[in-house]
C-alpha positions in Angstrom: 43.2 14.2 -22.1 42.0 17.3 -23.8 44.8 19.7 -24.4 42.6 22.9 -24.3 42.3 23.2 -20.5 46.1 22.9 -20.3 46.7 25.6 -22.9 44.1 27.9 -21.2 45.7 27.4 -17.8 49.2 28.2 -19.1 48.0 31.3 -20.9 46.3 32.5 -17.8 49.0 31.6 -15.3 52.3 32.1 -17.1 53.0 35.8 -17.8 56.7 35.0 -18.5 55.7 33.3 -21.8 53.7 36.3 -23.0 51.0 34.2 -24.7 53.6 32.3 -26.8 52.0 29.0 -25.9 51.0 26.5 -28.6 50.6 22.8 -29.4 53.9 21.3 -30.5 53.3 18.2 -32.6 56.9 17.3 -33.4 60.2 18.3 -31.7 62.1 18.0 -35.0 59.7 20.5 -36.6 60.1 22.9 -33.7 63.9 22.6 -33.9 63.9 23.3 -37.6 61.6 26.4 -37.4 63.8 29.5 -37.2 60.8 31.8 -36.7 59.7 30.4 -33.3 59.3 33.3 -30.7 61.4 33.1 -27.6 60.6 32.3 -24.9 57.7 30.0 -26.0 56.1 26.8 -24.7 54.9 23.9 -26.9 52.5 21.4 -25.3 52.6 17.8 -26.8 50.4 14.9 -25.8 52.9 12.1 -25.3 51.4 8.8 -24.3 48.9 7.0 -22.0 50.1 4.2 -19.8 47.5 1.7 -18.5 47.7 -0.4 -15.4 45.9 -3.6 -14.6 42.3 -3.4 -13.5 41.9 -3.0 -9.8 38.7 -5.1 -9.7 38.1 -8.8 -10.6 34.5 -8.7 -11.9 34.5 -5.4 -13.8 36.9 -2.9 -15.4 38.4 -0.3 -13.2 41.7 0.5 -14.9 44.0 3.4 -13.9 45.2 5.3 -16.9 48.1 7.8 -16.8 48.0 10.5 -19.5 51.5 11.9 -20.1 52.3 15.2 -21.9 55.4 17.3 -22.5 56.0 21.0 -22.6 59.0 22.1 -24.6 60.4 25.5 -23.7 62.2 27.4 -26.5 64.6 30.0 -25.2 66.9 32.5 -26.9 70.4 31.2 -26.1 72.6 34.0 -27.5 73.6 34.5 -23.9 73.6 31.0 -22.4 73.8 32.2 -18.8 70.8 34.4 -19.3 68.9 31.6 -21.0 69.6 29.1 -18.2 68.5 31.7 -15.6 65.3 32.3 -17.5 64.8 28.5 -17.8 64.9 28.3 -14.0 62.2 31.1 -13.7 60.0 29.6 -16.5 60.2 26.1 -15.1 59.0 27.4 -11.7 56.2 29.3 -13.4 55.1 26.2 -15.2 55.0 24.2 -11.9 52.9 26.9 -10.3 50.5 26.8 -13.2 50.2 23.0 -13.6 51.2 21.0 -10.6 48.0 20.3 -8.7 45.8 21.5 -11.5 43.0 19.1 -12.6 42.6 19.2 -16.4 39.1 17.6 -16.2 36.5 16.3 -13.7 37.7 12.7 -14.2 41.4 13.4 -13.8 43.6 13.5 -10.7 45.8 16.6 -10.2 48.7 17.0 -12.6 52.1 15.8 -11.4 55.6 16.8 -12.5 57.6 13.9 -13.9 61.0 15.5 -14.6 62.7 17.5 -17.2 65.8 17.5 -19.5 67.8 19.7 -21.8 67.0 18.6 -25.3 69.5 20.9 -27.1 71.5 24.0 -26.6 73.3 25.8 -29.4 74.5 29.4 -30.0 71.0 30.6 -30.9 68.4 28.6 -29.0 67.9 26.2 -26.1 65.2 23.5 -26.0 64.2 22.2 -22.6 61.5 19.4 -22.1 59.3 19.1 -19.0 57.2 16.0 -18.5 53.9 15.9 -16.7 51.0 13.5 -16.2 47.5 13.1 -14.7 45.6 10.0 -14.1 42.0 8.9 -14.6 40.1 5.7 -14.2 38.7 3.7 -17.2 35.4 2.3 -15.8 32.6 4.2 -14.1 32.2 4.6 -10.4 28.4 5.0 -10.3 25.7 3.1 -12.2 24.1 6.3 -13.5 27.3 7.4 -15.3 27.6 6.5 -19.0 29.3 3.3 -20.0 33.1 3.6 -20.6 33.8 0.0 -21.8 32.1 -2.8 -23.7 31.6 -4.7 -20.5 29.7 -1.9 -19.0 27.5 -1.5 -22.1 26.8 -5.2 -21.9 25.8 -5.0 -18.3 23.6 -2.0 -19.0 21.6 -4.1 -21.5 20.7 -6.7 -18.9 17.2 -6.7 -17.4 16.9 -5.1 -13.9 17.0 -7.4 -10.9 13.5 -7.2 -9.4 13.6 -10.1 -6.9 14.1 -13.8 -6.4 12.2 -16.9 -5.4 14.0 -19.7 -3.5 12.7 -23.2 -3.3 14.4 -25.5 -0.8 14.6 -29.3 -1.1 16.2 -30.3 2.1 18.5 -33.4 2.4 17.1 -34.4 5.8 14.9 -36.1 6.5 16.2 -38.4 3.8 13.8 -40.5 1.7 14.2 -44.2 2.9 13.3 -45.3 -0.7 16.6 -43.7 -2.0 19.8 -45.7 -1.9 21.8 -42.8 -0.5 20.7 -39.8 1.5 20.0 -36.7 -0.5 17.3 -34.4 -1.8 14.1 -36.3 -2.5 12.6 -33.9 -5.1 9.9 -32.5 -2.7 10.1 -28.8 -2.0 9.8 -28.3 1.8 10.2 -24.5 1.9 9.5 -21.6 -0.6 10.2 -17.9 0.0 10.4 -14.8 -2.2 12.0 -11.4 -1.9 11.3 -8.4 -4.1 13.8 -5.6 -4.7 12.5 -2.1 -4.9 15.0 0.7 -5.7 
């Protein structure tokens, strides 16, 4: 998922973070940076988890995009830091839970949180979120999202069919067993117009 809509949503909806919202690539780098402003939030794309296709003859695969938000808090007063954590966590839920990060995505869901570290100067708290989308298009006029869809797009359009019927009965008495005799008894055609 694109991270920009999430950053924009947080910046617009989380006044308690005072625009201290950024992309956090690595928790270890955040932990070792003494100049991080507090409180601040760092958004990190985490993983995508794919489920089996829900169709047998094409690809319709649910994908869950997961991301973390790490809150960095001043922990000089641990009680104050944990109270602020409670308020900021609720602010993040109001900003993200139910928000759709793109047209193809479901609403964002909260997946839990945990205290990463707490020392005499800073506290790090991780909140996990996810949103889902489908790999595989819903409508034929949408662009191909998989090799299979590209292959199907390259096929000629179906314009119609002609059916020739060689009936089993009446059976040809010259054959040793009953069956089609090679003569076409019925022919019909159907055209498809979009």
